[in-house]
N, C-alpha and C positions, 0 to 999 in steps of 0.2 A: 663591720663595727657600726653601731648606732651612733649618729652624731648628737652631741650635746654641746651647747655654747660654752660650757665650762672647759671644753678642750681648747678654747681660744685664749690668748693672752691679751687682756684689755689693759689700757693705761690706768693711771691713778684716778682718772675721771670716769672710768668704766667704759671707755670707748676704744674702738679699733678702727684704723684707717681702711677704707674700702675704695678700691680703684675700679671704675667702670670702664669696660673695654667692649667695643663693638665685636660681637661674636663672629661676624662674617669677615671683616676686614682687619681685625686686630688693632684698630685705631684706639688709642687711649682717649677717653672722652671727658672724664672728670674724676675727682677724688672727693670723698665726703666721709663722714664719721658714722659708725653704727655702734649701738650698745647691744647687749645680749638679746633684748626683746626685739630690736629692729632686725637682727639676724634671723631670729625665729619667725617673725612676721613675713620676712622676705621669702624664706624657704617655703612657708605654708601657702602664701598667696601668689607667689611668683611676681608680684608687684614690688619693685625695689623700694624699700623703706629705710630711710636714714634717720639719724638723730640730729636735729638742728640745735647746735650749741647756742646760737644767738637767741632763738625763740624758746629753747628748753622744752621742745616737743617733738613728736614723731613727724616725719616729713615723707609722705608717699610721693615720690618723684612724678611730677606731671599731673597731680590731682587737680591743681588749679589752672595750670598752663596748658594742659593737654599734651605736653611733651613727655610722654611716659617712657618708663624703662621696664621691660619684661625680662625677668631672670631666665637665662638659658642654662648657665652653669655657675657654681660658686666654688672657688678654690681658696685654700689657705696656704701661706708660704711655709717654708721649712721651719721657721721659728714659731709659727702659729700666731703671729702678732700683726698680720696684715692680710686683707682679703682681696681677691681678684674676682670681680663680678663680670662674667661674660653675659652681655645683655643684647636685647633688640631695642634699639633706640628709636622712638617715634618722635620726630621733630628735633629741636635743639636740646643739647645736654647742658649747655651753659646758660646761666641766668642773663647773660648779655645777648641771648638769642643766637649764639653761634653753635655750630655742630659740636665743637669741643671747647673745653675751658683752656686748653693748651694751645692758644692761637697766637701767642707772642714768642718770638725767638730772641734770645739774648746773644749778641755777637760782639765780642770785645766790650766796647762801652756803649753800644747802641741796642735799642729794642725795636724789632720789626714786627708789625702786625701782619699775620699770614692769611687771615680770613676775615671777611666782612660778616655782619649779622645776616641771618637767613631772611 
């Protein structure tokens, strides 16, 4: 079956959450948003492209920082309303210069930082 972005369920803003996961280790690195065009661009170029809600423009991960994401595999969940991007991460995934955006653990009423910036 040929893929078409219309097979995905986008929210009212025309966006779908995309979770970036290291294809070798399975580590969850970040979550960002994509619109239909970002999905298409990512599939065509293999350079992961998100939609920046704050800037209102396409965001090719790592274009300015050098911390690029290369798409290995893209999957949609059972409801077709969330994407899993299995990627090769070059450098930090997080804008705080950490490997993963999920570097803080919530334990009861405390928050623990699990990793330092690279």
